[in-house]
PQR file of N, CA, C, O and H, with PARSE charges and radii, in Angstrom:
ATOM      1  N   MET A   1      75.443 206.295 179.829 -0.4000 1.5000
ATOM      2  CA  MET A   1      74.616 205.124 179.635 -0.0000 2.0000
ATOM      3  C   MET A   1      74.959 204.429 178.316  0.5500 1.7000
ATOM      4  O   MET A   1      75.149 203.214 178.282 -0.5500 1.4000
ATOM      5  N   ALA A   2      75.038 205.197 177.240 -0.4000 1.5000
ATOM      6  CA  ALA A   2      75.336 204.609 175.935 -0.0000 2.0000
ATOM      7  C   ALA A   2      76.751 204.051 175.889  0.5500 1.7000
ATOM      8  O   ALA A   2      77.009 203.044 175.229 -0.5500 1.4000
ATOM      9  H   ALA A   2      74.884 206.185 177.267  0.4000 1.0000
ATOM     10  N   THR A   3      77.669 204.711 176.593 -0.4000 1.5000
ATOM     11  CA  THR A   3      79.048 204.240 176.604 -0.0000 2.0000
ATOM     12  C   THR A   3      79.165 202.888 177.299  0.5500 1.7000
ATOM     13  O   THR A   3      79.901 202.015 176.839 -0.5500 1.4000
ATOM     14  H   THR A   3      77.460 205.530 177.129  0.4000 1.0000
ATOM     15  N   SER A   4      78.446 202.712 178.401 -0.4000 1.5000
ATOM     16  CA  SER A   4      78.522 201.440 179.111 -0.0000 2.0000
ATOM     17  C   SER A   4      77.899 200.312 178.292  0.5500 1.7000
ATOM     18  O   SER A   4      78.361 199.173 178.356 -0.5500 1.4000
ATOM     19  H   SER A   4      77.849 203.422 178.774  0.4000 1.0000
ATOM     20  N   VAL A   5      76.865 200.617 177.533 -0.4000 1.5000
ATOM     21  CA  VAL A   5      76.259 199.597 176.670 -0.0000 2.0000
ATOM     22  C   VAL A   5      77.226 199.212 175.561  0.5500 1.7000
ATOM     23  O   VAL A   5      77.369 198.031 175.245 -0.5500 1.4000
ATOM     24  H   VAL A   5      76.490 201.543 177.481  0.4000 1.0000
ATOM     25  N   LEU A   6      77.888 200.195 174.969 -0.4000 1.5000
ATOM     26  CA  LEU A   6      78.869 199.894 173.915 -0.0000 2.0000
ATOM     27  C   LEU A   6      80.032 199.076 174.449  0.5500 1.7000
ATOM     28  O   LEU A   6      80.500 198.155 173.780 -0.5500 1.4000
ATOM     29  H   LEU A   6      77.772 201.154 175.226  0.4000 1.0000
ATOM     30  N   ILE A   7      80.501 199.400 175.640 -0.4000 1.5000
ATOM     31  CA  ILE A   7      81.595 198.636 176.243 -0.0000 2.0000
ATOM     32  C   ILE A   7      81.141 197.213 176.534  0.5500 1.7000
ATOM     33  O   ILE A   7      81.895 196.266 176.308 -0.5500 1.4000
ATOM     34  H   ILE A   7      80.121 200.149 176.183  0.4000 1.0000
ATOM     35  N   SER A   8      79.925 197.050 177.030 -0.4000 1.5000
ATOM     36  CA  SER A   8      79.400 195.716 177.307 -0.0000 2.0000
ATOM     37  C   SER A   8      79.267 194.897 176.033  0.5500 1.7000
ATOM     38  O   SER A   8      79.584 193.708 176.020 -0.5500 1.4000
ATOM     39  H   SER A   8      79.313 197.819 177.213  0.4000 1.0000
ATOM     40  N   ILE A   9      78.799 195.530 174.962 -0.4000 1.5000
ATOM     41  CA  ILE A   9      78.677 194.831 173.681 -0.0000 2.0000
ATOM     42  C   ILE A   9      80.050 194.424 173.163  0.5500 1.7000
ATOM     43  O   ILE A   9      80.223 193.310 172.668 -0.5500 1.4000
ATOM     44  H   ILE A   9      78.542 196.496 174.973  0.4000 1.0000
ATOM     45  N   LEU A  10      81.018 195.314 173.274 -0.4000 1.5000
ATOM     46  CA  LEU A  10      82.374 195.012 172.819 -0.0000 2.0000
ATOM     47  C   LEU A  10      82.991 193.875 173.614  0.5500 1.7000
ATOM     48  O   LEU A  10      83.613 192.981 173.040 -0.5500 1.4000
ATOM     49  H   LEU A  10      80.878 196.219 173.676  0.4000 1.0000
ATOM     50  N   ILE A  11      82.826 193.900 174.923 -0.4000 1.5000
ATOM     51  CA  ILE A  11      83.376 192.827 175.765 -0.0000 2.0000
ATOM     52  C   ILE A  11      82.705 191.503 175.436  0.5500 1.7000
ATOM     53  O   ILE A  11      83.375 190.474 175.353 -0.5500 1.4000
ATOM     54  H   ILE A  11      82.321 194.626 175.390  0.4000 1.0000
ATOM     55  N   THR A  12      81.387 191.517 175.247 -0.4000 1.5000
ATOM     56  CA  THR A  12      80.673 190.293 174.889 -0.0000 2.0000
ATOM     57  C   THR A  12      81.162 189.746 173.559  0.5500 1.7000
ATOM     58  O   THR A  12      81.377 188.541 173.424 -0.5500 1.4000
ATOM     59  H   THR A  12      80.843 192.354 175.314  0.4000 1.0000
ATOM     60  N   PHE A  13      81.337 190.609 172.589 -0.4000 1.5000
ATOM     61  CA  PHE A  13      81.831 190.189 171.281 -0.0000 2.0000
ATOM     62  C   PHE A  13      83.234 189.584 171.387  0.5500 1.7000
ATOM     63  O   PHE A  13      83.521 188.559 170.769 -0.5500 1.4000
ATOM     64  H   PHE A  13      81.162 191.588 172.698  0.4000 1.0000
ATOM     65  N   LEU A  14      84.099 190.222 172.167 -0.4000 1.5000
ATOM     66  CA  LEU A  14      85.460 189.697 172.330 -0.0000 2.0000
ATOM     67  C   LEU A  14      85.462 188.351 173.041  0.5500 1.7000
ATOM     68  O   LEU A  14      86.255 187.474 172.696 -0.5500 1.4000
ATOM     69  H   LEU A  14      83.866 191.055 172.669  0.4000 1.0000
ATOM     70  N   VAL A  15      84.592 188.174 174.022 -0.4000 1.5000
ATOM     71  CA  VAL A  15      84.506 186.889 174.713 -0.0000 2.0000
ATOM     72  C   VAL A  15      84.013 185.807 173.757  0.5500 1.7000
ATOM     73  O   VAL A  15      84.514 184.683 173.785 -0.5500 1.4000
ATOM     74  H   VAL A  15      83.948 188.886 174.301  0.4000 1.0000
ATOM     75  N   ILE A  16      83.044 186.132 172.918 -0.4000 1.5000
ATOM     76  CA  ILE A  16      82.542 185.162 171.946 -0.0000 2.0000
ATOM     77  C   ILE A  16      83.654 184.735 170.992  0.5500 1.7000
ATOM     78  O   ILE A  16      83.822 183.548 170.713 -0.5500 1.4000
ATOM     79  H   ILE A  16      82.637 187.045 172.895  0.4000 1.0000
ATOM     80  N   VAL A  17      84.407 185.706 170.498 -0.4000 1.5000
ATOM     81  CA  VAL A  17      85.507 185.399 169.579 -0.0000 2.0000
ATOM     82  C   VAL A  17      86.567 184.551 170.272  0.5500 1.7000
ATOM     83  O   VAL A  17      87.089 183.608 169.678 -0.5500 1.4000
ATOM     84  H   VAL A  17      84.271 186.671 170.724  0.4000 1.0000
ATOM     85  N   LEU A  18      86.888 184.874 171.516 -0.4000 1.5000
ATOM     86  CA  LEU A  18      87.892 184.107 172.258 -0.0000 2.0000
ATOM     87  C   LEU A  18      87.437 182.673 172.493  0.5500 1.7000
ATOM     88  O   LEU A  18      88.221 181.739 172.326 -0.5500 1.4000
ATOM     89  H   LEU A  18      86.464 185.641 171.999  0.4000 1.0000
ATOM     90  N   VAL A  19      86.183 182.492 172.876 -0.4000 1.5000
ATOM     91  CA  VAL A  19      85.674 181.141 173.112 -0.0000 2.0000
ATOM     92  C   VAL A  19      85.645 180.339 171.815  0.5500 1.7000
ATOM     93  O   VAL A  19      85.984 179.155 171.810 -0.5500 1.4000
ATOM     94  H   VAL A  19      85.546 183.251 173.011  0.4000 1.0000
ATOM     95  N   LEU A  20      85.244 180.976 170.717 -0.4000 1.5000
ATOM     96  CA  LEU A  20      85.256 180.270 169.433 -0.0000 2.0000
ATOM     97  C   LEU A  20      86.669 179.867 169.035  0.5500 1.7000
ATOM     98  O   LEU A  20      86.877 178.782 168.492 -0.5500 1.4000
ATOM     99  H   LEU A  20      84.969 181.938 170.721  0.4000 1.0000
ATOM    100  N   TYR A  21      87.640 180.733 169.300 -0.4000 1.5000
ATOM    101  CA  TYR A  21      89.035 180.405 169.003 -0.0000 2.0000
ATOM    102  C   TYR A  21      89.499 179.224 169.855  0.5500 1.7000
ATOM    103  O   TYR A  21      90.159 178.312 169.357 -0.5500 1.4000
ATOM    104  H   TYR A  21      87.471 181.615 169.741  0.4000 1.0000
ATOM    105  N   LEU A  22      89.148 179.248 171.138 -0.4000 1.5000
ATOM    106  CA  LEU A  22      89.564 178.154 172.023 -0.0000 2.0000
ATOM    107  C   LEU A  22      88.887 176.838 171.643  0.5500 1.7000
ATOM    108  O   LEU A  22      89.501 175.776 171.748 -0.5500 1.4000
ATOM    109  H   LEU A  22      88.611 179.988 171.542  0.4000 1.0000
ATOM    110  N   ILE A  23      87.643 176.896 171.208 -0.4000 1.5000
ATOM    111  CA  ILE A  23      86.966 175.682 170.748 -0.0000 2.0000
ATOM    112  C   ILE A  23      87.678 175.127 169.520  0.5500 1.7000
ATOM    113  O   ILE A  23      87.820 173.913 169.375 -0.5500 1.4000
ATOM    114  H   ILE A  23      87.144 177.758 171.122  0.4000 1.0000
ATOM    115  N   ASN A  24      88.123 176.013 168.641 -0.4000 1.5000
ATOM    116  CA  ASN A  24      88.841 175.579 167.445 -0.0000 2.0000
ATOM    117  C   ASN A  24      90.141 174.879 167.786  0.5500 1.7000
ATOM    118  O   ASN A  24      90.578 173.993 167.052 -0.5500 1.4000
ATOM    119  H   ASN A  24      88.008 176.999 168.759  0.4000 1.0000
ATOM    120  N   ARG A  25      90.769 175.267 168.896 -0.4000 1.5000
ATOM    121  CA  ARG A  25      92.046 174.686 169.300 -0.0000 2.0000
ATOM    122  C   ARG A  25      91.893 173.335 169.996  0.5500 1.7000
ATOM    123  O   ARG A  25      92.875 172.606 170.140 -0.5500 1.4000
ATOM    124  H   ARG A  25      90.414 175.987 169.493  0.4000 1.0000
ATOM    125  N   LEU A  26      90.687 172.991 170.428 -0.4000 1.5000
ATOM    126  CA  LEU A  26      90.482 171.727 171.126 -0.0000 2.0000
ATOM    127  C   LEU A  26      90.610 170.539 170.169  0.5500 1.7000
ATOM    128  O   LEU A  26      90.218 170.622 169.005 -0.5500 1.4000
ATOM    129  H   LEU A  26      89.890 173.583 170.311  0.4000 1.0000
ATOM    130  N   PRO A  27      91.155 169.452 170.670 -0.5600 1.5000
ATOM    131  CA  PRO A  27      91.286 168.254 169.820  0.2800 2.0000
ATOM    132  C   PRO A  27      89.989 167.444 169.794  0.5500 1.7000
ATOM    133  O   PRO A  27      89.915 166.354 170.360 -0.5500 1.4000
ATOM    134  N   LEU A  28      88.981 167.986 169.138 -0.4000 1.5000
ATOM    135  CA  LEU A  28      87.690 167.314 169.001 -0.0000 2.0000
ATOM    136  C   LEU A  28      87.441 166.989 167.538  0.5500 1.7000
ATOM    137  O   LEU A  28      88.082 167.542 166.645 -0.5500 1.4000
ATOM    138  H   LEU A  28      89.041 168.872 168.679  0.4000 1.0000
ATOM    139  N   ASP A  29      86.500 166.085 167.310 -0.4000 1.5000
ATOM    140  CA  ASP A  29      86.131 165.836 165.923 -0.0000 2.0000
ATOM    141  C   ASP A  29      85.303 167.016 165.406  0.5500 1.7000
ATOM    142  O   ASP A  29      84.802 167.826 166.186 -0.5500 1.4000
ATOM    143  H   ASP A  29      85.979 165.635 168.036  0.4000 1.0000
ATOM    144  N   SER A  30      85.171 167.096 164.113 -0.4000 1.5000
ATOM    145  CA  SER A  30      84.567 168.280 163.509 -0.0000 2.0000
ATOM    146  C   SER A  30      83.098 168.446 163.900  0.5500 1.7000
ATOM    147  O   SER A  30      82.623 169.574 164.034 -0.5500 1.4000
ATOM    148  H   SER A  30      85.578 166.438 163.479  0.4000 1.0000
ATOM    149  N   ARG A  31      82.383 167.359 164.083 -0.4000 1.5000
ATOM    150  CA  ARG A  31      80.962 167.441 164.442 -0.0000 2.0000
ATOM    151  C   ARG A  31      80.797 168.064 165.828  0.5500 1.7000
ATOM    152  O   ARG A  31      79.913 168.898 166.026 -0.5500 1.4000
ATOM    153  H   ARG A  31      82.768 166.443 163.975  0.4000 1.0000
ATOM    154  N   ALA A  32      81.629 167.673 166.780 -0.4000 1.5000
ATOM    155  CA  ALA A  32      81.555 168.229 168.130 -0.0000 2.0000
ATOM    156  C   ALA A  32      81.938 169.709 168.127  0.5500 1.7000
ATOM    157  O   ALA A  32      81.351 170.510 168.854 -0.5500 1.4000
ATOM    158  H   ALA A  32      82.346 166.996 166.619  0.4000 1.0000
ATOM    159  N   LYS A  33      82.921 170.064 167.307 -0.4000 1.5000
ATOM    160  CA  LYS A  33      83.311 171.473 167.199 -0.0000 2.0000
ATOM    161  C   LYS A  33      82.178 172.313 166.636  0.5500 1.7000
ATOM    162  O   LYS A  33      81.926 173.420 167.113 -0.5500 1.4000
ATOM    163  H   LYS A  33      83.397 169.414 166.716  0.4000 1.0000
ATOM    164  N   GLN A  34      81.493 171.794 165.623 -0.4000 1.5000
ATOM    165  CA  GLN A  34      80.382 172.531 165.019 -0.0000 2.0000
ATOM    166  C   GLN A  34      79.248 172.743 166.018  0.5500 1.7000
ATOM    167  O   GLN A  34      78.655 173.820 166.071 -0.5500 1.4000
ATOM    168  H   GLN A  34      81.698 170.895 165.235  0.4000 1.0000
ATOM    169  N   ILE A  35      78.950 171.713 166.808 -0.4000 1.5000
ATOM    170  CA  ILE A  35      77.893 171.835 167.809 -0.0000 2.0000
ATOM    171  C   ILE A  35      78.277 172.855 168.870  0.5500 1.7000
ATOM    172  O   ILE A  35      77.459 173.691 169.254 -0.5500 1.4000
ATOM    173  H   ILE A  35      79.433 170.838 166.765  0.4000 1.0000
ATOM    174  N   ALA A  36      79.517 172.792 169.347 -0.4000 1.5000
ATOM    175  CA  ALA A  36      79.978 173.729 170.363 -0.0000 2.0000
ATOM    176  C   ALA A  36      79.991 175.161 169.825  0.5500 1.7000
ATOM    177  O   ALA A  36      79.604 176.091 170.533 -0.5500 1.4000
ATOM    178  H   ALA A  36      80.182 172.113 169.035  0.4000 1.0000
ATOM    179  N   GLN A  37      80.428 175.341 168.592 -0.4000 1.5000
ATOM    180  CA  GLN A  37      80.443 176.674 167.997 -0.0000 2.0000
ATOM    181  C   GLN A  37      79.029 177.219 167.822  0.5500 1.7000
ATOM    182  O   GLN A  37      78.792 178.406 168.047 -0.5500 1.4000
ATOM    183  H   GLN A  37      80.743 174.585 168.017  0.4000 1.0000
ATOM    184  N   ALA A  38      78.106 176.379 167.431 -0.4000 1.5000
ATOM    185  CA  ALA A  38      76.718 176.818 167.265 -0.0000 2.0000
ATOM    186  C   ALA A  38      76.129 177.245 168.604  0.5500 1.7000
ATOM    187  O   ALA A  38      75.422 178.250 168.679 -0.5500 1.4000
ATOM    188  H   ALA A  38      78.298 175.415 167.248  0.4000 1.0000
ATOM    189  N   ILE A  39      76.415 176.491 169.659 -0.4000 1.5000
ATOM    190  CA  ILE A  39      75.906 176.839 170.986 -0.0000 2.0000
ATOM    191  C   ILE A  39      76.475 178.176 171.440  0.5500 1.7000
ATOM    192  O   ILE A  39      75.743 179.016 171.965 -0.5500 1.4000
ATOM    193  H   ILE A  39      76.990 175.675 169.599  0.4000 1.0000
ATOM    194  N   VAL A  40      77.777 178.380 171.241 -0.4000 1.5000
ATOM    195  CA  VAL A  40      78.409 179.637 171.651 -0.0000 2.0000
ATOM    196  C   VAL A  40      77.835 180.810 170.857  0.5500 1.7000
ATOM    197  O   VAL A  40      77.587 181.874 171.425 -0.5500 1.4000
ATOM    198  H   VAL A  40      78.371 177.698 170.814  0.4000 1.0000
ATOM    199  N   ILE A  41      77.626 180.632 169.571 -0.4000 1.5000
ATOM    200  CA  ILE A  41      77.085 181.712 168.743 -0.0000 2.0000
ATOM    201  C   ILE A  41      75.656 182.046 169.160  0.5500 1.7000
ATOM    202  O   ILE A  41      75.295 183.221 169.224 -0.5500 1.4000
ATOM    203  H   ILE A  41      77.828 179.768 169.110  0.4000 1.0000
ATOM    204  N   ILE A  42      74.849 181.047 169.440 -0.4000 1.5000
ATOM    205  CA  ILE A  42      73.470 181.298 169.864 -0.0000 2.0000
ATOM    206  C   ILE A  42      73.439 182.029 171.200  0.5500 1.7000
ATOM    207  O   ILE A  42      72.689 182.992 171.363 -0.5500 1.4000
ATOM    208  H   ILE A  42      75.142 180.093 169.387  0.4000 1.0000
ATOM    209  N   ILE A  43      74.246 181.581 172.156 -0.4000 1.5000
ATOM    210  CA  ILE A  43      74.305 182.252 173.453 -0.0000 2.0000
ATOM    211  C   ILE A  43      74.823 183.679 173.289  0.5500 1.7000
ATOM    212  O   ILE A  43      74.334 184.597 173.947 -0.5500 1.4000
ATOM    213  H   ILE A  43      74.856 180.799 172.023  0.4000 1.0000
ATOM    214  N   GLY A  44      75.801 183.866 172.424 -0.4000 1.5000
ATOM    215  CA  GLY A  44      76.337 185.201 172.188 -0.0000 2.0000
ATOM    216  C   GLY A  44      75.323 186.137 171.568  0.5500 1.7000
ATOM    217  O   GLY A  44      75.229 187.298 171.964 -0.5500 1.4000
ATOM    218  H   GLY A  44      76.199 183.120 171.889  0.4000 1.0000
ATOM    219  N   ILE A  45      74.560 185.648 170.598 -0.4000 1.5000
ATOM    220  CA  ILE A  45      73.538 186.482 169.971 -0.0000 2.0000
ATOM    221  C   ILE A  45      72.455 186.853 170.979  0.5500 1.7000
ATOM    222  O   ILE A  45      71.990 187.992 170.998 -0.5500 1.4000
ATOM    223  H   ILE A  45      74.636 184.704 170.277  0.4000 1.0000
ATOM    224  N   ILE A  46      72.056 185.908 171.807 -0.4000 1.5000
ATOM    225  CA  ILE A  46      71.042 186.198 172.824 -0.0000 2.0000
ATOM    226  C   ILE A  46      71.549 187.242 173.810  0.5500 1.7000
ATOM    227  O   ILE A  46      70.807 188.153 174.177 -0.5500 1.4000
ATOM    228  H   ILE A  46      72.435 184.982 171.792  0.4000 1.0000
ATOM    229  N   SER A  47      72.798 187.125 174.244 -0.4000 1.5000
ATOM    230  CA  SER A  47      73.315 188.110 175.194 -0.0000 2.0000
ATOM    231  C   SER A  47      73.492 189.481 174.531  0.5500 1.7000
ATOM    232  O   SER A  47      73.270 190.505 175.178 -0.5500 1.4000
ATOM    233  H   SER A  47      73.400 186.384 173.946  0.4000 1.0000
ATOM    234  N   LEU A  48      73.882 189.518 173.266 -0.4000 1.5000
ATOM    235  CA  LEU A  48      73.963 190.805 172.571 -0.0000 2.0000
ATOM    236  C   LEU A  48      72.581 191.442 172.407  0.5500 1.7000
ATOM    237  O   LEU A  48      72.437 192.659 172.526 -0.5500 1.4000
ATOM    238  H   LEU A  48      74.063 188.686 172.740  0.4000 1.0000
ATOM    239  N   LEU A  49      71.582 190.630 172.139 -0.4000 1.5000
ATOM    240  CA  LEU A  49      70.229 191.169 172.021 -0.0000 2.0000
ATOM    241  C   LEU A  49      69.707 191.675 173.358  0.5500 1.7000
ATOM    242  O   LEU A  49      68.919 192.620 173.402 -0.5500 1.4000
ATOM    243  H   LEU A  49      71.699 189.642 172.043  0.4000 1.0000
ATOM    244  N   ARG A  50      70.141 191.052 174.445 -0.4000 1.5000
ATOM    245  CA  ARG A  50      69.756 191.554 175.769 -0.0000 2.0000
ATOM    246  C   ARG A  50      70.369 192.913 176.033  0.5500 1.7000
ATOM    247  O   ARG A  50      69.718 193.771 176.630 -0.5500 1.4000
ATOM    248  H   ARG A  50      70.781 190.284 174.409  0.4000 1.0000
ATOM    249  N   TYR A  51      71.614 193.137 175.603 -0.4000 1.5000
ATOM    250  CA  TYR A  51      72.238 194.440 175.776 -0.0000 2.0000
ATOM    251  C   TYR A  51      71.555 195.511 174.937  0.5500 1.7000
ATOM    252  O   TYR A  51      71.529 196.680 175.320 -0.5500 1.4000
ATOM    253  H   TYR A  51      72.142 192.440 175.118  0.4000 1.0000
ATOM    254  N   LEU A  52      71.008 195.121 173.806 -0.4000 1.5000
ATOM    255  CA  LEU A  52      70.314 196.071 172.950 -0.0000 2.0000
ATOM    256  C   LEU A  52      68.849 196.241 173.353  0.5500 1.7000
ATOM    257  O   LEU A  52      68.083 196.915 172.665 -0.5500 1.4000
ATOM    258  H   LEU A  52      71.029 194.171 173.494  0.4000 1.0000
ATOM    259  N   ALA A  53      68.470 195.628 174.466 -0.4000 1.5000
ATOM    260  CA  ALA A  53      67.119 195.732 175.047 -0.0000 2.0000
ATOM    261  C   ALA A  53      66.041 195.178 174.126  0.5500 1.7000
ATOM    262  O   ALA A  53      64.926 195.699 174.090 -0.5500 1.4000
ATOM    263  H   ALA A  53      69.092 195.080 175.025  0.4000 1.0000
ATOM    264  N   VAL A  54      66.363 194.139 173.389 -0.4000 1.5000
ATOM    265  CA  VAL A  54      65.355 193.476 172.579 -0.0000 2.0000
ATOM    266  C   VAL A  54      64.550 192.519 173.458  0.5500 1.7000
ATOM    267  O   VAL A  54      63.344 192.356 173.271 -0.5500 1.4000
ATOM    268  H   VAL A  54      67.269 193.716 173.418  0.4000 1.0000
ATOM    269  N   PHE A  55      65.225 191.892 174.412 -0.4000 1.5000
ATOM    270  CA  PHE A  55      64.551 190.983 175.353 -0.0000 2.0000
ATOM    271  C   PHE A  55      64.337 191.693 176.661  0.5500 1.7000
ATOM    272  O   PHE A  55      63.786 191.112 177.595 -0.5500 1.4000
ATOM    273  H   PHE A  55      66.204 192.024 174.564  0.4000 1.0000
TER
END
């Protein structure tokens, strides 16, 4: 049980990092990048908290 939670947390973290990297590579203005990064970070934190059974 604990191993599957750790793997899920690791995969979620890697997906968040990958999406943030891909957002950085997009040809957008800095304001749009900041908004997109904030949305990804908020969604990532919420999903990590769900894995830790906070929600």
